[in-house]
C-alpha positions, 0 to 999 in steps of 0.5 A, spaced: 080 509 892 077 516 893 079 515 901 085 511 901 089 514 894 086 520 892 085 523 899 090 519 902 087 518 909 091 513 911 098 516 909 095 523 913 093 519 919 086 521 918 082 515 917 075 514 920 071 508 921 064 508 923 066 515 925 072 513 929 079 515 928 083 509 927 089 513 930 095 509 927 100 512 932 097 507 937 099 501 933 105 499 937 105 492 938 101 489 932 105 485 927 105 487 920 107 483 914 108 487 908 109 482 901 111 485 895 113 482 888 119 484 884 116 484 878 110 488 880 108 493 875 102 496 879 105 497 886 113 498 885 117 494 890 118 498 896 112 502 895 108 498 900 114 498 905 112 505 906 107 502 911 112 502 916 114 509 915 106 511 917 106 506 923 111 511 926 110 508 933 110 501 931 116 497 934 121 494 929 121 487 932 113 487 929 115 489 922 116 484 917 117 484 909 118 479 904 120 481 896 118 475 892 123 475 886 119 473 880 112 475 882 108 481 879 102 484 882 097 479 881 102 473 882 103 475 890 096 472 892 095 467 886 098 462 882 105 458 883 109 463 887 103 464 892 102 457 893 109 455 893 113 460 896 109 466 899 103 462 902 107 458 906 111 464 909 104 468 910 101 462 914 108 461 918 107 469 920 100 468 922 102 462 926 108 465 929 103 471 931 097 468 933 096 470 940 
C-alpha cells in the first residue's frame, strides 16, 4: 500500500525490486490484459485502464481490456461472473499469448 498507492512508485516509474529499477518504459511487447467490473465500488471502471497510460512504449496491439457489466470488485475474480464470463476470457488471453 505504501509503495504502490502512497508513494506512487509504479505511476512515477520509480519501482525497485531487489534493488533494481523495473523500468516500465522498457515494456514494448508484453501483452497486458486489464479486467474491470462495471459495479466496482473500490476501483472505479477506467481506473485500471490508466495502466496503459503508464506503459508509454507498449505497442497498442499488446493492450487488451474487458469490462464485465455486472461484476463488482470481488466479483471480478470470484463467483459466477468470474467462472462463467471472466475466467474463460482470461484463460483465452493466456493461451493466445503463451509464447
